[in-house]
C-alpha positions as CSV (number, residue, x, y, z in Angstrom):
1,X,21.7,24.5,-251.5
2,X,24.3,25.7,-253.4
3,X,28.4,25.4,-252.6
4,X,28.1,29.3,-252.7
5,X,25.3,29.6,-250.1
6,X,27.3,26.7,-248.0
7,X,30.1,29.0,-247.9
8,X,29.3,32.6,-247.2
9,X,31.5,35.6,-248.3
10,X,32.0,36.7,-244.9
11,X,33.2,34.0,-242.6
12,X,34.1,34.8,-238.5
13,X,36.6,32.2,-237.9
14,X,40.6,32.3,-237.1
15,X,42.1,35.5,-235.5
16,X,39.3,37.8,-236.8
17,X,37.0,35.2,-235.1
18,X,38.9,36.2,-232.0
19,X,38.3,39.6,-232.2
20,X,36.1,42.0,-230.0
21,X,32.6,42.3,-231.4
22,X,32.5,45.6,-231.8
23,X,35.6,45.4,-233.9
24,X,35.0,42.4,-235.9
25,X,32.8,43.9,-238.7
26,X,35.2,46.2,-239.7
27,X,38.1,43.6,-240.1
28,X,35.2,41.6,-242.0
29,X,34.5,44.6,-244.3
30,X,38.2,44.6,-245.5
31,X,38.4,40.8,-245.8
32,X,41.0,40.4,-243.2
33,X,39.5,37.1,-242.7
34,X,40.1,36.0,-246.3
35,X,44.2,36.9,-246.9
36,X,43.8,35.3,-250.3
37,X,43.0,38.8,-251.7
38,X,46.1,40.4,-250.5
39,X,48.4,37.6,-251.5
40,X,47.2,38.0,-254.9
41,X,47.6,41.7,-255.0
42,X,51.0,41.0,-253.3
43,X,52.6,38.9,-255.7
44,X,52.9,41.0,-259.0
45,X,54.9,43.6,-256.9
46,X,57.1,41.1,-255.5
47,X,57.9,39.5,-258.9
48,X,58.9,42.7,-260.3
49,X,61.2,43.1,-257.6
50,X,62.8,39.8,-257.7
51,X,63.2,40.0,-261.5
52,X,64.7,43.3,-261.9
53,X,67.3,41.8,-259.3
54,X,66.5,43.4,-256.2
55,X,64.9,40.5,-254.2
56,X,68.2,40.4,-251.7
57,X,69.1,43.9,-251.5
58,X,65.5,45.4,-251.1
59,X,63.9,42.6,-249.1
60,X,62.6,45.5,-247.2
61,X,60.5,46.6,-250.3
62,X,59.1,43.6,-250.2
63,X,57.6,43.7,-246.9
64,X,56.6,47.2,-247.6
65,X,54.8,46.1,-250.6
66,X,53.1,43.2,-248.8
67,X,52.0,46.0,-246.1
68,X,50.5,48.1,-249.0
69,X,48.9,45.1,-250.6
70,X,47.0,44.4,-246.9
71,X,46.1,47.6,-246.5
72,X,44.9,48.5,-249.9
73,X,43.0,45.5,-250.4
74,X,41.2,46.3,-247.3
75,X,40.5,49.9,-248.8
76,X,39.3,48.4,-252.1
77,X,36.9,45.7,-250.6
78,X,35.5,48.3,-248.1
79,X,34.8,50.8,-251.4
80,X,33.7,48.0,-253.5
81,X,31.1,47.3,-250.5
82,X,30.2,50.7,-250.1
83,X,29.4,50.9,-254.3
84,X,27.7,47.3,-254.3
85,X,26.0,47.3,-250.6
86,X,22.4,46.9,-252.6
87,X,23.7,44.6,-255.1
88,X,25.5,42.4,-252.1
89,X,21.8,42.0,-250.4
90,X,20.5,40.0,-253.5
91,X,23.2,37.7,-253.8
92,X,23.5,34.6,-251.7
93,X,27.1,34.8,-251.1
94,X,27.2,38.2,-250.3
95,X,24.3,39.4,-248.4
96,X,26.0,38.7,-244.9
97,X,28.9,41.4,-245.5
98,X,28.9,43.7,-242.8
99,X,27.3,46.9,-245.2
100,X,25.0,44.8,-246.8
101,X,23.7,43.2,-243.4
102,X,23.6,46.5,-241.4
103,X,26.5,45.5,-239.1
104,X,28.5,48.5,-240.3
105,X,27.1,51.7,-241.4
106,X,28.1,53.8,-244.4
107,X,29.7,56.5,-242.6
108,X,31.4,54.0,-240.5
109,X,32.5,52.3,-243.6
110,X,33.8,55.6,-245.3
111,X,35.9,56.3,-242.1
112,X,37.8,53.0,-242.2
113,X,38.3,53.3,-245.9
114,X,40.3,57.0,-245.0
115,X,42.0,55.1,-242.4
116,X,43.2,52.2,-244.4
117,X,44.2,54.8,-247.1
118,X,46.5,56.5,-244.8
119,X,48.4,53.2,-244.2
120,X,48.6,52.8,-248.0
121,X,50.3,56.6,-247.8
122,X,52.8,55.6,-245.4
123,X,54.0,52.8,-248.2
124,X,53.7,55.3,-250.8
125,X,56.4,57.5,-249.0
126,X,58.9,54.8,-248.8
127,X,59.2,54.8,-252.7
128,X,61.1,56.8,-255.1
129,X,59.2,59.9,-256.7
130,X,59.0,57.7,-259.8
131,X,57.4,55.1,-258.5
132,X,55.4,56.6,-256.2
133,X,53.7,58.7,-259.4
134,X,53.3,55.3,-260.8
135,X,51.5,54.0,-257.5
136,X,49.2,57.0,-257.3
137,X,48.1,56.3,-261.0
138,X,46.4,53.2,-259.7
139,X,43.5,55.4,-258.0
140,X,41.8,55.9,-260.7
141,X,41.3,52.3,-262.6
142,X,40.6,51.2,-258.8
143,X,38.0,54.0,-258.5
144,X,36.1,52.5,-261.7
145,X,36.3,48.8,-260.6
146,X,33.1,48.5,-259.0
147,X,31.4,49.9,-261.9
148,X,32.7,47.5,-264.3
149,X,30.2,44.4,-263.6
150,X,27.5,46.8,-264.7
151,X,28.9,48.0,-268.4
152,X,31.3,45.1,-269.9
153,X,31.1,41.4,-269.8
154,X,35.0,41.6,-268.6
155,X,35.3,42.9,-265.3
156,X,37.8,40.6,-264.9
157,X,40.1,42.3,-267.1
158,X,40.1,45.4,-265.2
159,X,40.6,43.7,-261.9
160,X,43.6,42.3,-263.9
161,X,44.7,46.1,-264.6
162,X,44.1,47.0,-260.8
163,X,45.4,43.8,-258.9
164,X,48.4,43.5,-261.5
165,X,49.4,47.4,-260.8
166,X,52.2,46.5,-258.2
167,X,54.2,44.9,-260.6
168,X,54.7,48.4,-262.2
169,X,55.6,50.1,-258.8
170,X,57.9,47.4,-257.8
171,X,59.7,47.6,-260.9
172,X,60.1,51.4,-261.6
173,X,61.3,51.4,-257.9
174,X,64.1,48.9,-258.7
175,X,65.1,49.6,-262.3
176,X,64.1,53.6,-261.8
177,X,61.7,53.7,-264.8
178,X,59.3,51.5,-266.4
179,X,60.7,49.3,-269.1
180,X,59.8,46.6,-271.5
181,X,60.2,43.3,-269.3
182,X,58.4,45.2,-266.4
183,X,55.5,46.2,-268.9
184,X,55.2,42.3,-269.9
185,X,55.4,41.1,-266.5
186,X,52.5,43.3,-265.6
187,X,50.8,42.1,-268.9
188,X,51.1,38.7,-267.9
189,X,49.5,39.3,-264.8
190,X,46.6,41.0,-266.3
191,X,45.9,37.5,-267.9
192,X,46.5,35.7,-265.0
193,X,43.8,37.8,-263.2
194,X,41.3,37.4,-266.0
195,X,42.0,33.6,-265.6
196,X,41.8,33.1,-261.8
197,X,38.9,35.4,-261.3
198,X,36.8,33.8,-264.0
199,X,37.3,30.7,-262.1
200,X,36.0,32.5,-258.6
201,X,33.0,34.2,-260.6
202,X,32.0,30.6,-261.4
203,X,30.2,30.5,-257.9
204,X,27.8,33.5,-258.9
205,X,27.0,32.6,-262.0
206,X,23.3,31.9,-261.2
207,X,22.9,35.1,-259.1
208,X,24.8,37.4,-261.5
209,X,22.1,36.2,-264.3
210,X,19.4,36.9,-262.2
211,X,20.4,40.5,-261.0
212,X,21.8,41.4,-264.5
213,X,25.7,41.4,-262.9
214,X,28.1,40.5,-265.7
215,X,31.4,38.3,-265.7
216,X,33.7,36.6,-267.8
217,X,32.3,33.4,-266.6
218,X,28.9,34.3,-267.8
219,X,30.3,35.7,-271.1
220,X,32.2,32.3,-271.7
221,X,29.4,29.8,-271.1
222,X,30.1,26.5,-271.5
223,X,33.8,27.1,-272.7
224,X,35.0,28.4,-269.4
225,X,37.9,25.7,-269.3
226,X,39.4,26.4,-272.4
227,X,39.1,30.0,-272.1
228,X,40.8,30.1,-268.7
229,X,43.2,27.8,-270.5
230,X,44.0,30.3,-273.1
231,X,44.6,33.4,-270.5
232,X,46.7,31.3,-268.6
233,X,48.9,30.6,-271.5
234,X,48.9,34.3,-272.7
235,X,50.1,34.7,-269.2
236,X,53.1,32.4,-269.4
237,X,54.0,33.7,-273.2
238,X,54.2,37.2,-271.8
239,X,56.3,36.3,-268.4
240,X,58.5,34.2,-270.6
241,X,59.0,37.1,-272.9
242,X,59.9,39.5,-269.7
243,X,62.2,37.0,-268.6
244,X,63.9,36.1,-271.8
245,X,64.7,39.9,-271.9
246,X,66.6,39.6,-268.8
247,X,68.3,36.5,-269.4
248,X,68.0,35.0,-273.1
249,X,68.5,31.0,-272.3
250,X,66.1,28.2,-272.4
251,X,67.1,27.2,-268.6
252,X,65.9,30.9,-267.6
253,X,62.4,30.0,-269.1
254,X,62.4,26.6,-267.5
255,X,61.6,28.5,-264.1
256,X,58.3,28.6,-265.4
257,X,57.6,25.3,-265.8
258,X,56.1,24.6,-262.0
259,X,53.8,27.3,-262.5
260,X,52.6,25.6,-265.9
261,X,52.1,22.4,-264.3
262,X,49.9,23.9,-261.6
263,X,48.0,25.9,-264.4
264,X,47.5,22.7,-265.8
265,X,46.2,21.0,-262.7
266,X,43.8,23.8,-262.3
267,X,42.4,23.5,-265.9
268,X,42.2,19.7,-265.9
269,X,40.4,19.0,-262.5
270,X,38.1,22.4,-263.0
271,X,34.2,21.7,-262.9
272,X,32.2,24.7,-263.7
273,X,29.5,23.3,-262.0
274,X,31.2,22.9,-258.7
275,X,31.1,26.3,-256.7
276,X,33.2,24.6,-253.9
277,X,35.9,23.3,-256.2
278,X,36.1,26.3,-258.0
279,X,36.8,28.2,-254.8
280,X,39.8,26.0,-254.2
281,X,41.3,26.5,-257.3
282,X,40.9,29.9,-257.2
283,X,42.6,30.1,-253.7
284,X,45.4,28.0,-255.3
285,X,46.6,31.0,-257.1
286,X,48.2,31.9,-254.1
287,X,50.8,29.1,-254.6
288,X,50.8,29.9,-258.1
289,X,52.1,33.3,-257.3
290,X,54.7,32.1,-255.4
291,X,55.9,29.8,-258.0
292,X,56.1,32.6,-260.3
293,X,58.1,34.6,-257.7
294,X,60.4,31.6,-257.7
295,X,61.0,31.7,-261.2
296,X,61.9,35.6,-261.3
297,X,63.9,35.3,-258.1
298,X,66.0,33.0,-259.8
299,X,66.6,34.6,-262.9
300,X,66.7,38.1,-261.7
301,X,69.3,36.9,-259.0
302,X,71.4,35.0,-261.3
303,X,71.2,38.0,-264.0
304,X,72.8,40.3,-261.2
305,X,75.8,37.9,-260.3
């Protein structure tokens, strides 16, 4: 049995496992049992607030972005499962998802999706109009994402566009408008997402190949490690450019050294044939996001003094 089969996508554990049986499938549908997803969605927004110099004065905005990440990641998972419910039945790791297994009806899933989106709307109302429009523009790429795996070998790139969007929102809220440093931060996040989601996709390569689903992990073939390393290098270069525009100092660039070392560890220890190991390295990007936040906080705060 493969590591992916040993680690199902939906698990009854932790606080989610303690919920009443009638409620638990909805928490699982929104992946509340797997917080890694909303951490990865949240970090780019926190980076942007920090690099723009607002981490201390606007700590409340960071918390709002966290709430928005939890709600909208949940909404995105529900929508993704609605679209992919037939495909999920054919993949060992995903056939236990609530919609694929029949634990939640399609109608109930749509209702749950609307409720999660209403929480996102509350967060949207906390933003200035410019930032709110930027946030609302994310809806189109979010809606298109589940279909990308059917039409391109690079659905991870589209996920990068979606999962990095909070950087544009956080930057425009603090800076007042989108400027080059914020755009570079966003572009670097896209490269980072492609890297870590390629690692994640290693778990499904055999099933994806059988059912005709495309991914960057399949496209890279035997060159996954150098491919991921290349995307991580691009991410570091773009983040370095954003930092340089805020504070043109070599010491400021050194703030990215911890995350660079972390990326090096991921690449050097990655075994593409080890699904469990790939999942561990994918999840370690929660810590990578924290390291980037630390760099942005130091540089952004220093630049406002």
